[in-house]
N, C-alpha and C positions, 0 to 999 in steps of 0.2 A: 348344523349339528356337529357335535364334537368340539365345540368351542368352550373353553373354560373361562368363566368370569369370576374373579375373586383374587385371593392372595395365595401364592404358592411359595413354599420354602423347601429347598433341597440342600442336602449336604452328603458328603461321602468321604471315603478313605480308600486309598489303594497303595499297594507296595509290590515290589518285585525283588527277586534275588537271582543272580546269575552266577554260576560256578562251573567253569569249564563248559561242557556241552549241554548242561542242564539249566533250565530257567523255571522258576516258580513265580506265579503272579496271584495276587488276591485282591478282591475289591468288595466294598460294601457301600450301598447307596440307600438313602432315605429321602422321601418326598412327602411333605405335609401339604394337604390341600384344604383351604378354607374358602368355600364358595360363598358368593353373595347370598344365595338362597340354597337351602338344603344342609345336610349334615357334613361336618368336617370328616376327612378321611386321611389315612396315611398308607403309603406304599413303601415296601421294603424289598431289597434284593441284594444278593451277594454271589460271588463266583470264585472258584479256584481253578487255576490252569497250570498244567505241567507240560513243558516243552523240552524235547531232547533233539539235539542236532546229531543226526546219524552220519551225515557227511557234511562237507561245506555247503552243499546245495539242497539237501533234503532234511526236513524236520518232521518229527512225529509229535502229535499233541493229544492231550486228554484234558477235557474241561467239564466241570460240573457247575451248574448255575441254578439258583432258586430265586423266583420273583413272587412276591405276595402283593397283589394289586390292591388289597384292602386288609390290613392286619387285624381289624376288628370283626370282619365277616368270615364265616366259614366257607370252605371250598373256593378260595380265590388264589391258591398257590400253584405255580407251575415249576416243575423240575425238568431240567434238560441235561443230558449227557452228550458230549460231542467228542468224537474220535476223528482225527484229521491228519492230513499230510500237507506240508508246504514244500513247493519247489521254488527255490530262489534263483532266478535267472541273473539278477544283478543286485544281490543283497535284498534289503527291504524296498528298494526302488522299483523293482520289477519282479513280481511274485505271482505264482499260481497256487491256488489252494483248493483242496477237495475235502469236504467235511461230511460225516455221517452223524445225524442228530437223532436221538431217541428221547422222547419226553413224555410227561404226564400232565397235560393241561387240565385245568379244573373242568368238571362237568358243566354243561353239556357239550363243550367244545370237542371236536373230533381230533384225536391224537394220531400218532403213527410216525414211523421213521421217515426221515427226509435225507436226501442226498443233495448237497449244495456244492457248486463250483464257483470260484471267484478269481478274477484277475485283478491285480493291484499295480497301478502305475503311479509313481510319485515323481513330480517334476517341479 
């Protein structure tokens, strides 16, 4: 289950701008699915992120993202707001993140806020 058989085409665009302690990022992605059997479908998504460095080690961020799992069908769009904080122990090589997410998934999925923590190690 969950295995796709057919042709899949995806593309996207992303960009970012950094000026002093402020960084803005944007992204748009598209995925077209052409299964061997069944109807073709297209998924679409985008996000905007604002990041502010409060100190050399602490960053605050706000992100909005929207994903539509099937642009032709109703009630398939998910919106998520993320409010977060990053603590940089050694730049981006060693980082701790805490994010609070609030979203509106399509019915009948159960929504609700989430608190996520993450550690990042790059070597």
